[in-house]
C-alpha positions as CSV (number, residue, x, y, z in Angstrom):
1,M,110.2,128.9,75.0
2,S,108.2,125.9,76.1
3,R,107.7,125.3,79.8
4,S,106.0,122.8,82.0
5,L,105.2,122.7,85.7
6,T,106.5,119.8,87.7
7,T,105.9,118.2,91.1
8,L,109.1,119.8,92.3
9,I,108.2,122.5,94.8
10,D,109.4,125.8,96.2
11,L,108.5,125.6,99.9
12,T,109.2,128.6,102.2
13,F,108.4,129.1,105.9
14,D,107.7,132.2,108.0
15,F,109.2,131.1,111.3
16,E,107.8,134.1,113.2
17,A,104.3,133.3,112.1
18,L,104.7,129.5,112.8
19,N,106.1,130.2,116.3
20,Q,102.9,132.1,117.2
21,K,100.6,129.2,116.2
22,Y,102.5,125.9,116.6
23,V,105.0,124.0,118.7
24,I,107.4,121.2,117.6
25,Y,108.6,118.4,119.8
26,K,111.3,115.8,119.2
27,V,110.2,112.5,120.7
28,S,112.4,109.9,122.4
29,L,111.0,106.5,123.3
30,D,112.0,104.6,126.4
31,K,114.6,101.8,125.6
32,S,112.0,99.2,126.5
33,M,110.0,100.4,123.5
34,G,112.7,99.3,121.0
35,K,111.1,95.9,120.4
36,V,107.6,97.4,119.9
37,D,106.6,97.5,116.2
38,Y,106.2,100.8,114.3
39,A,102.4,100.9,114.5
40,K,102.3,100.5,118.3
41,Q,105.1,103.1,118.7
42,L,103.0,105.6,116.7
43,S,100.0,104.8,118.9
44,I,101.9,105.3,122.1
45,V,103.3,108.7,120.9
46,E,99.9,109.8,119.6
47,R,98.1,108.9,122.9
48,A,100.7,110.8,124.9
49,S,100.8,114.0,122.8
50,M,97.4,114.3,121.0
51,P,99.2,116.0,118.1
52,K,98.1,117.9,115.1
53,A,100.8,115.9,113.1
54,L,103.1,113.0,113.9
55,I,105.8,111.6,111.7
56,K,109.0,109.5,111.8
57,H,111.9,111.4,110.2
58,S,115.6,110.6,110.3
59,G,115.2,107.9,112.9
60,N,113.1,110.0,115.4
61,Y,109.5,110.8,115.9
62,W,108.4,114.4,115.6
63,V,105.2,116.0,116.9
64,L,103.4,119.2,115.8
65,R,100.9,120.7,118.2
66,D,98.9,123.9,118.4
67,K,100.5,126.5,120.7
68,Q,97.2,126.9,122.5
69,D,97.7,123.4,123.9
70,K,99.9,125.1,126.5
71,T,100.8,122.0,128.6
72,K,103.8,120.1,127.5
73,P,102.9,116.4,126.8
74,E,104.2,114.0,129.4
75,S,104.5,110.2,129.6
76,I,106.5,107.5,131.4
77,E,107.3,105.8,128.1
78,V,107.9,108.9,126.0
79,A,110.2,112.0,126.4
80,F,109.3,115.3,124.6
81,E,112.0,117.9,123.8
82,R,110.8,121.2,122.4
83,V,112.6,122.2,119.2
84,R,112.7,125.6,117.4
85,F,111.3,125.8,113.9
86,E,114.5,127.5,112.8
87,D,116.5,124.4,113.8
88,C,114.4,122.0,111.7
89,D,115.3,121.0,108.1
90,Q,112.9,121.9,105.3
91,L,111.9,118.3,104.6
92,L,111.0,117.7,108.2
93,L,108.8,120.8,108.4
94,G,107.2,120.1,105.1
95,R,106.3,116.5,106.0
96,L,104.8,117.6,109.3
97,F,102.5,120.1,107.7
98,V,101.5,117.6,105.0
99,R,100.5,115.2,107.8
100,A,98.6,118.1,109.5
101,L,96.3,118.3,106.5
102,G,94.5,115.2,107.9
103,K,93.4,117.4,110.8
104,V,92.9,120.9,109.3
105,A,91.4,119.8,106.0
106,S,89.4,116.8,107.4
107,S,86.7,117.1,104.7
108,Q,89.2,116.1,102.0
109,F,92.2,114.5,103.7
110,F,92.6,111.9,106.4
111,S,95.6,110.4,108.2
112,G,96.3,106.8,109.2
113,L,99.4,105.0,110.4
114,G,101.6,108.0,109.9
115,E,100.4,108.7,106.4
116,T,98.2,111.2,104.7
117,F,95.5,110.4,102.1
118,L,93.3,112.3,99.8
119,F,90.0,110.6,99.3
120,V,89.3,110.4,95.6
121,E,86.2,108.3,95.0
122,S,84.4,105.1,95.9
123,D,84.0,102.2,93.5
124,K,82.3,98.7,93.5
125,F,84.0,95.3,93.7
126,F,81.1,92.9,93.3
127,E,78.8,93.7,96.3
128,H,81.6,95.5,98.2
129,T,82.4,99.2,98.2
130,V,86.1,100.1,97.9
131,Y,87.7,103.5,98.4
132,K,90.3,104.9,96.0
133,C,92.7,107.4,97.6
134,L,96.0,109.1,96.9
135,K,98.8,109.0,99.6
136,F,100.7,112.3,99.8
137,D,104.1,113.0,101.2
138,L,107.2,115.1,100.4
139,K,110.6,113.7,99.4
140,E,113.9,115.3,98.6
141,S,115.6,115.0,95.3
142,V,119.4,115.3,95.4
143,R,119.6,115.5,91.6
144,F,117.4,118.6,91.4
145,N,118.4,119.9,94.9
146,S,114.7,120.4,95.7
147,L,111.7,118.9,97.5
148,F,109.0,117.3,95.5
149,I,105.5,116.0,96.0
150,S,105.2,112.2,96.2
151,M,101.9,110.5,95.4
152,D,100.9,106.9,95.5
153,G,97.5,105.4,94.7
154,T,96.1,103.4,97.7
155,T,92.9,101.4,97.9
156,F,91.0,100.7,101.0
157,S,88.7,97.6,100.9
158,P,86.5,95.6,103.3
159,I,88.3,92.7,104.9
160,E,86.0,90.2,103.1
161,T,87.7,91.1,99.8
162,A,91.1,90.1,101.0
163,Y,91.8,86.4,100.7
164,K,94.7,86.5,103.2
165,P,95.6,84.4,106.3
166,A,93.9,85.5,109.6
167,G,97.3,86.5,111.0
168,Y,97.9,88.9,108.1
169,I,94.5,90.5,108.5
170,E,95.0,90.8,112.3
171,K,98.2,92.8,111.9
172,Q,96.7,95.3,109.4
173,T,95.6,98.8,110.5
174,K,91.8,98.9,110.5
175,F,89.6,101.7,109.2
176,E,85.9,102.5,109.1
177,F,84.0,104.8,106.8
178,D,82.7,107.9,108.6
179,M,79.3,108.7,107.1
180,E,79.3,112.2,108.7
181,S,82.6,113.4,107.1
182,G,82.5,111.1,104.1
183,L,86.0,109.9,104.9
184,L,87.9,106.9,106.2
185,R,89.0,107.0,109.8
186,R,91.3,104.7,111.9
187,N,89.3,102.3,114.1
188,P,90.9,99.2,115.7
189,K,87.5,97.5,115.3
190,G,86.9,98.7,111.8
191,N,86.2,96.4,108.8
192,I,88.4,98.2,106.2
193,I,92.1,97.6,105.4
194,V,94.6,98.8,102.8
195,H,94.0,96.3,100.0
196,S,93.4,96.4,96.3
197,P,91.1,93.5,95.2
198,G,90.8,91.9,91.8
199,K,93.5,91.8,89.2
200,K,95.1,95.3,89.4
201,K,91.7,96.9,88.7
202,F,91.9,99.3,91.7
203,T,95.6,100.1,91.7
204,T,97.3,103.5,91.2
205,N,96.4,103.9,87.5
206,A,92.7,103.2,88.2
207,I,92.4,106.7,89.5
208,D,92.5,108.0,85.9
209,I,88.7,107.7,85.7
210,T,88.8,107.5,81.9
211,G,85.5,107.7,80.1
212,Q,83.6,109.7,82.6
213,E,82.5,113.3,82.3
214,P,85.4,115.8,81.6
215,I,85.0,117.4,85.0
216,S,86.3,114.1,86.6
217,L,89.8,115.4,85.6
218,Q,89.7,117.2,89.0
219,K,89.7,113.8,90.7
220,T,92.7,112.5,88.8
221,K,96.3,112.8,89.9
222,T,96.7,116.2,88.0
223,G,93.7,117.6,89.8
224,A,94.7,116.1,93.1
225,I,98.1,117.9,93.0
226,Y,96.4,121.3,92.4
227,Q,93.9,120.5,95.2
228,F,96.8,119.6,97.5
229,V,98.8,122.8,96.8
230,N,95.7,124.9,97.3
231,L,94.8,123.3,100.6
232,M,98.4,123.6,101.9
233,N,98.5,127.3,101.1
234,T,95.0,128.0,102.4
235,H,95.1,126.2,105.7
236,F,98.7,127.2,106.6
237,S,98.4,130.7,105.1
238,G,101.0,133.1,106.5
239,G,103.1,130.2,107.9
240,L,104.2,128.6,104.7
241,S,104.0,129.0,100.9
242,L,104.1,126.0,98.5
243,Q,104.4,126.5,94.7
244,L,105.1,124.1,91.9
245,K,108.4,124.7,90.1
246,P,108.5,124.9,86.3
247,I,111.1,123.6,83.9
248,K,111.9,125.2,80.6
249,A,112.8,123.4,77.4
250,S,116.3,124.0,76.0
251,W,114.9,122.2,73.0
252,R,111.5,120.7,72.2
253,E,110.6,118.4,69.3
254,H,107.2,117.0,68.3
255,Y,106.6,113.8,66.5
256,K,103.8,113.3,64.1
257,K,101.7,110.4,62.9
258,R,103.7,110.0,59.7
259,D,106.8,109.4,61.9
260,V,105.0,106.6,63.6
261,E,103.7,105.2,60.2
262,K,107.3,104.9,58.8
263,V,108.4,102.9,61.8
264,Y,105.4,100.5,61.6
265,Q,106.1,99.9,57.9
266,R,109.6,98.6,59.0
267,I,107.9,96.4,61.6
268,Y,105.6,94.9,59.0
269,Q,108.7,94.2,56.9
270,V,110.5,92.3,59.7
271,I,107.5,89.9,60.0
272,D,107.1,89.5,56.2
273,D,110.9,88.8,55.8
274,A,110.6,86.0,58.4
275,G,107.9,84.3,56.2
276,G,104.8,86.0,57.6
277,L,102.6,85.1,60.6
278,Q,100.7,81.8,61.2
279,I,97.7,82.0,63.5
280,A,96.2,79.0,65.3
281,N,93.3,78.6,67.7
282,A,93.9,76.7,71.0
283,S,90.9,78.4,72.7
284,L,87.9,76.4,73.8
285,K,85.8,78.8,71.7
286,G,86.2,79.9,68.1
287,G,84.9,83.5,68.4
288,G,88.2,85.3,68.7
289,F,89.9,83.2,66.0
290,E,87.0,83.9,63.5
291,K,87.1,87.6,64.3
292,L,90.8,87.7,63.5
293,K,90.1,86.1,60.1
294,D,87.7,89.0,59.3
295,Q,90.3,91.7,59.9
296,Q,92.6,93.4,57.4
297,W,96.2,92.5,58.3
298,P,99.2,94.7,57.3
299,I,101.4,91.6,57.0
300,Q,101.2,88.1,55.4
301,V,99.0,85.9,57.6
302,E,97.9,82.3,57.4
303,F,95.2,80.8,59.6
304,I,96.0,77.1,60.4
305,E,95.0,74.2,62.6
306,V,97.2,73.5,65.7
307,A,98.3,70.2,64.2
308,D,99.7,72.1,61.1
309,I,101.9,74.6,63.0
310,D,105.2,75.2,61.1
311,A,108.1,75.2,63.6
312,R,110.1,77.7,61.5
313,K,107.5,80.5,61.3
314,L,106.3,83.1,63.8
315,L,103.2,81.9,65.6
316,L,100.2,83.8,67.1
317,V,98.0,81.5,69.2
318,V,94.6,82.3,70.6
319,L,94.2,81.0,74.1
320,D,92.0,81.0,77.2
321,S,92.9,81.6,80.8
322,A,94.3,78.8,83.0
323,E,91.1,78.9,85.0
324,D,89.0,78.3,81.8
325,Y,91.0,75.2,80.9
326,E,90.8,74.0,84.5
327,K,87.0,74.4,84.6
328,A,86.8,72.3,81.4
329,G,88.9,69.6,83.0
330,L,91.9,70.3,80.7
331,S,95.5,71.3,81.4
332,D,96.7,74.7,80.2
333,P,98.4,74.1,76.8
334,K,100.1,77.5,76.8
335,A,103.7,76.2,77.5
336,V,103.5,73.7,74.6
337,F,103.6,76.5,72.0
338,Y,106.6,78.3,73.3
339,T,110.0,77.1,72.1
340,S,113.4,78.7,72.2
341,D,114.0,78.8,68.5
342,R,110.6,80.3,67.4
343,V,108.8,83.5,68.2
344,T,105.4,82.8,69.8
345,Q,102.8,85.2,71.0
346,G,99.7,84.3,72.9
347,I,96.4,86.3,72.9
348,Y,93.3,85.6,75.0
349,N,90.1,84.8,73.1
350,S,88.3,87.2,75.5
351,T,90.6,90.1,74.6
352,I,89.5,89.8,71.0
353,T,85.8,89.2,71.6
354,S,85.4,92.0,74.2
355,V,86.3,94.7,71.6
356,R,83.3,96.6,70.6
357,P,82.4,96.7,66.9
358,K,83.0,100.0,65.0
359,A,80.7,101.4,62.3
360,R,83.8,102.3,60.3
361,G,87.3,101.1,60.3
362,N,89.0,98.0,61.8
363,E,88.2,97.8,65.5
364,L,91.0,95.3,66.1
365,S,93.7,97.6,64.6
366,P,95.2,98.6,68.0
367,I,95.4,95.0,69.1
368,I,96.8,93.8,65.7
369,D,99.5,96.6,65.7
370,A,100.4,95.8,69.3
371,V,100.7,92.1,68.7
372,V,102.7,92.6,65.4
373,K,105.0,95.0,67.1
374,E,105.7,92.7,70.0
375,M,106.4,89.8,67.7
376,A,108.8,91.9,65.6
377,I,110.8,92.7,68.7
378,K,110.8,89.0,69.7
379,Q,112.1,88.2,66.2
380,E,114.9,90.7,66.6
381,C,115.8,89.2,69.9
382,L,115.8,85.7,68.4
383,L,118.2,86.9,65.7
384,G,120.2,89.3,68.0
385,Q,119.8,92.1,65.5
386,F,118.1,95.6,65.4
387,L,116.0,95.5,62.3
388,V,113.3,98.1,63.0
389,Q,115.5,100.9,64.3
390,P,119.3,101.0,63.7
391,L,121.9,101.5,66.3
392,T,125.6,102.0,65.4
393,G,128.4,102.0,67.9
394,N,129.5,99.8,70.8
395,Y,127.1,100.4,73.8
396,W,126.0,98.4,76.8
397,F,122.6,99.0,78.3
398,V,122.5,97.9,82.0
399,E,119.7,97.4,84.6
400,R,120.4,96.5,88.2
401,E,118.0,94.1,89.9
402,D,118.2,94.5,93.7
403,P,117.7,91.3,95.8
404,K,114.6,90.6,97.7
405,Y,116.5,89.4,100.8
406,R,119.5,90.9,102.5
407,D,121.7,87.8,102.2
408,Q,121.4,87.9,98.4
409,E,123.5,89.8,95.9
410,P,122.3,92.2,93.2
411,V,122.1,91.0,89.6
412,F,123.0,93.1,86.6
413,H,121.2,92.6,83.3
414,I,123.2,93.7,80.3
415,L,122.4,94.2,76.6
416,K,125.7,94.4,74.7
417,C,125.2,96.1,71.4
418,D,127.9,96.3,68.7
419,N,126.9,98.0,65.4
420,G,123.3,96.7,65.2
421,V,124.1,93.2,66.7
422,F,123.3,92.5,70.3
423,K,123.4,89.8,73.0
424,Y,122.0,89.6,76.5
425,E,124.1,88.7,79.6
426,Q,123.4,88.4,83.3
427,Q,126.3,89.3,85.7
428,D,127.1,89.9,89.4
429,E,128.4,93.1,90.9
430,F,132.1,92.0,90.7
431,Y,131.9,91.8,86.9
432,F,132.2,95.6,86.5
433,D,134.9,95.7,89.2
434,E,137.0,93.4,87.1
435,L,136.5,95.7,84.1
436,N,137.4,98.8,86.2
437,I,133.9,100.2,85.4
438,E,132.4,102.0,88.4
439,L,128.7,102.3,88.1
440,P,127.2,105.3,90.1
441,E,125.1,104.3,93.1
442,K,121.7,105.5,94.3
443,Q,121.7,108.7,96.3
444,R,118.2,108.2,97.7
445,Y,116.4,104.9,98.4
446,F,113.5,105.7,96.0
447,E,115.7,106.2,92.9
448,T,115.7,103.8,90.0
449,L,118.9,103.8,88.0
450,N,119.7,102.6,84.4
451,Y,123.0,102.8,82.7
452,V,124.2,103.4,79.1
453,I,127.9,102.7,78.7
454,D,130.0,103.7,75.6
455,M,132.4,100.8,75.3
456,S,134.3,102.3,72.3
457,Q,136.1,104.8,74.6
458,L,138.9,104.2,77.1
459,P,138.0,104.3,79.9
460,P,134.3,103.5,79.0
461,Q,132.0,106.4,79.5
462,I,128.8,106.1,81.5
463,C,125.5,107.9,81.3
464,T,123.1,107.3,84.3
465,I,119.3,107.6,83.8
466,V,117.8,108.5,87.2
467,H,114.1,108.0,87.8
468,E,112.7,109.5,91.0
469,E,109.0,109.6,90.1
470,I,109.1,113.4,89.7
471,A,106.4,114.4,87.2
472,A,105.9,117.1,84.6
473,I,102.3,118.2,84.9
474,P,100.1,120.6,82.9
475,D,99.6,124.2,83.9
476,A,95.9,123.5,84.4
477,E,94.5,126.3,86.5
478,K,92.8,127.9,83.4
479,L,91.6,124.5,82.4
480,F,90.0,123.8,85.7
481,K,88.1,127.1,85.5
482,V,86.8,126.0,82.0
483,L,85.7,122.7,83.4
484,E,83.9,124.3,86.3
485,H,82.0,126.5,83.8
486,L,81.1,123.4,81.7
487,K,79.9,121.6,84.8
488,E,77.8,124.6,85.9
489,S,76.3,124.6,82.4
490,N,75.0,121.0,82.5
491,L,71.6,122.1,83.6
492,R,71.4,125.3,81.6
493,G,70.9,125.9,77.9
494,I,70.9,128.5,75.2
495,S,67.8,130.6,74.8
496,R,65.6,130.8,71.7
497,R,65.8,134.6,71.9
498,F,69.7,134.5,71.6
499,I,69.5,132.0,68.7
500,D,67.0,134.3,66.9
501,T,69.3,137.3,67.4
502,Y,72.3,135.2,66.1
503,L,70.4,134.1,63.0
504,S,69.6,137.7,62.1
505,D,73.3,138.4,61.7
506,A,74.0,138.4,57.9
507,A,77.6,137.2,58.5
508,Y,76.4,133.7,59.1
509,L,73.5,133.5,56.6
510,N,75.4,131.2,54.2
511,D,77.1,129.2,56.8
512,P,75.9,125.5,57.4
513,I,75.1,126.4,61.0
514,H,72.3,128.7,59.8
515,G,70.3,125.9,58.4
516,K,71.0,123.6,61.3
517,L,69.8,126.1,63.9
518,K,66.7,127.0,61.8
519,S,65.8,123.3,61.6
520,M,66.3,122.8,65.3
521,L,64.0,125.7,66.2
522,E,61.3,124.5,63.7
523,T,61.5,120.9,65.1
524,H,61.0,122.0,68.7
525,T,58.5,124.9,68.3
526,L,57.5,125.0,72.0
527,Q,61.0,124.8,73.4
528,E,62.4,128.1,74.8
529,E,65.9,126.7,75.9
530,F,68.2,124.3,74.0
531,Y,70.7,122.2,75.8
532,K,74.0,120.5,74.9
533,E,72.1,117.4,73.8
534,D,69.9,119.4,71.4
535,L,73.0,121.1,69.8
536,K,74.7,117.7,69.5
537,A,71.6,116.2,67.9
538,A,71.6,119.1,65.4
539,K,75.3,118.4,64.7
540,I,76.4,121.8,66.0
541,G,79.9,121.5,67.5
542,Y,82.7,123.9,68.3
543,R,84.9,123.7,65.3
544,S,83.9,126.4,62.8
545,T,84.2,130.2,63.3
546,A,80.4,130.4,63.2
547,E,80.0,127.7,65.8
548,Q,82.5,129.3,68.1
549,A,80.8,132.7,67.7
550,L,77.5,131.2,68.8
551,I,78.9,129.4,71.9
552,D,81.4,132.1,72.9
553,G,78.8,134.9,72.4
554,Y,76.3,133.2,74.7
555,F,79.0,132.6,77.3
556,E,80.1,136.3,77.3
557,E,76.5,137.4,77.7
558,T,75.2,134.9,80.3
559,G,78.2,132.9,81.7
560,V,76.8,129.7,80.4
561,M,79.5,127.7,78.6
562,L,78.0,124.9,76.4
563,N,81.2,123.8,74.7
564,Y,84.9,124.5,74.6
565,S,88.1,123.5,72.8
566,L,91.5,122.9,74.5
567,K,93.3,123.8,71.4
568,G,94.3,127.4,70.6
569,G,94.1,129.7,73.6
570,H,95.0,127.0,76.2
571,N,97.8,125.1,74.3
572,E,100.0,125.4,77.3
573,Y,98.0,122.6,78.9
574,L,98.5,120.4,75.9
575,E,102.1,121.4,75.4
576,A,103.1,120.1,78.8
577,L,102.2,116.6,77.7
578,T,103.5,116.2,74.2
579,G,106.7,115.5,72.3
580,H,110.3,115.3,73.4
581,F,111.2,117.8,76.1
582,Y,114.8,118.5,77.4
583,D,115.9,121.0,80.0
584,A,119.7,121.2,79.7
585,E,120.1,123.4,82.8
586,H,118.8,120.5,85.0
587,S,119.7,117.6,82.6
588,A,116.1,116.6,82.7
589,Y,113.9,115.1,80.0
590,F,110.4,113.7,79.6
591,V,108.6,112.1,76.6
592,G,104.9,112.7,76.0
593,S,102.3,111.9,73.5
594,E,102.2,113.1,69.9
595,K,101.1,116.7,69.2
596,G,97.5,117.0,68.4
597,G,94.3,115.6,70.0
598,F,94.4,114.8,73.6
599,K,92.0,112.8,75.8
600,F,92.2,115.3,78.7
601,S,89.7,113.4,80.8
602,R,92.6,111.1,81.8
603,G,94.5,113.9,83.6
604,Q,97.8,112.1,83.1
605,F,101.3,113.4,83.4
606,N,104.8,112.4,82.4
607,H,107.6,111.4,84.7
608,I,110.9,113.3,84.4
609,R,114.2,111.5,84.1
610,Y,117.5,113.0,85.1
611,L,120.7,112.3,83.0
612,E,124.2,112.2,84.5
613,G,127.1,111.9,82.1
614,S,128.8,113.6,79.2
615,D,126.9,115.8,76.8
616,E,127.5,113.4,73.9
617,L,126.0,110.4,75.9
618,K,123.1,112.5,77.1
619,Q,122.2,113.4,73.5
620,L,122.5,109.7,72.5
621,C,120.0,108.7,75.3
622,L,117.6,111.4,74.1
623,D,117.9,110.3,70.5
624,L,117.2,106.7,71.4
625,T,113.9,107.7,73.0
626,K,112.7,108.8,69.5
627,S,111.4,105.3,68.9
628,Y,107.6,105.1,68.2
629,F,106.9,101.4,68.6
630,V,108.0,100.4,72.1
631,R,105.0,102.2,73.7
632,N,102.5,101.4,70.9
633,K,102.8,104.5,68.7
634,L,104.3,106.8,71.4
635,A,107.9,107.8,71.9
636,T,109.6,105.6,74.6
637,V,110.5,107.0,78.0
638,K,113.9,105.2,78.1
639,P,116.3,104.5,75.2
640,F,114.6,101.8,73.1
641,P,117.3,99.1,73.6
642,F,116.0,98.7,77.2
643,K,112.9,97.2,75.7
644,Y,115.0,94.5,74.1
645,L,116.8,94.0,77.4
646,S,113.5,93.4,79.1
647,E,112.4,91.0,76.3
648,C,115.6,89.0,76.6
649,R,115.1,88.7,80.4
650,E,111.6,87.5,79.9
651,G,112.7,85.1,77.2
652,R,115.2,83.6,79.6
653,K,112.5,82.9,82.1
654,W,110.4,81.0,79.6
655,S,113.4,79.0,78.4
656,K,114.0,77.9,82.0
């Protein structure tokens, strides 16, 4: 049975051991402190107690101190009440010890403003150095009746990178980079604040470090979780135990490339049935437009002048950014091309020209498929019909939009589907009351809820899709050992003596590897050791039985690992990230990539969603994720009509 680890955790405490090492205090602030802001309250409590950890939990501040600090903290402004570990809830204790990592594991973690960060790596923003980190905390899932690890990407940048008002900068907590520890530290006079400069370049997902050496996986979110668990168990050994919980698949299905290809053939047909695609150039440059002309298109296309645009046909227009037009003294023409009765898609000239040429194949294929897919969905929304993927029955797909301000009411966005035909509506919260439909509410502030309603039944049946940002992650301990071996082997090679011994084995005499190795030895007659680059130049990989025998044999003899494959012996790592996964015991599912190759340097993971409703509606929701075009040739994480709901919402903004 297939299984996957998750960010859900088993957290247990040994109270006797904790009582021997630590003391907990519940903190009460003087009433005069009620008007003081959160940051100043934290500072007051911290100065008075000099804690190992300080958090705000259930409306109170809590302090963890070493038992060797025998004197009880005292302050005119703050009262400290000692509390027994046994009387504290699990989430409170867990959060306190996570915060304490900033003190006990100070070479990896640091704390600031009541939060705990793992330092991942530094990066450059023009001449400035920015610091990418992950914020760690624990939360409680009501749905899974379990605590889970919460992570959030956080970037620290010099004040000069933040184009914000002086008042805003003044209020921000300041940090400095400590050269001795290599970490950020709070300093009221520091020059660094929490800020991500640029256009989303340094946000959460930037931590994926794609394209660097494979060992960088240990700096990604997946690697960070394992590092966090290890540090918690190491530094608080005997006092607590933290383990990742697995989930097991009640059923597991994989989708293949041929499934994707069938869907895309239907997408192409939607465009062709609408008369094909016209492409016009409104960019100040012609490079992108000309490059599109050179591509092989899977649909009917016509390249035209802007003046010749047909109001009845789908339009793809090549554009520049608003800044580019402004620099040229022109107004941005984008809005001119968008009308309510025609599908229009814009693409930046720079997006096309920045794609690197490929020796073989069509380098713009991913862009073309993405554009064509989006335009097919827009065409379906224009017609109010599902043409790519059928949907029979009478269902409503509902998203709740919470207001930005307290005096405003929530808005409900509804896609009403009736046997393949759909329409979009926007309603207030009283709409469902009038229909006697009671939508389930959030049980925790961090939950995101979506609803699927079966309107063919009386009363209507509801399935709630709950997203808590709990993740399925690969069981990667074995993988990390392999990566460590690969890293250690960067400066070591395979000896000429071992290759000679290998070549003397008659079993590989007629294998292609025999001639490649002989040629490599003869080319480099004075070389006694051959490195990864030499093997790559000789076109020796790790695919055939003979190649694996060479690499594995040398590893067994010397501990030097020159190559490795994730497939085969370590499929558990890959399996945690692929296909459709459903755990009926917990009503939990996630959707990953297709089975097969995997760019493991990303270290990504999949979020788990919880289903609450009848078994029939749960199965419908799962079936509707088997849609391979919403996420560009990957299965979708929510039932596919939610994509059409988002598209209709976006279309209404443009029409306004």
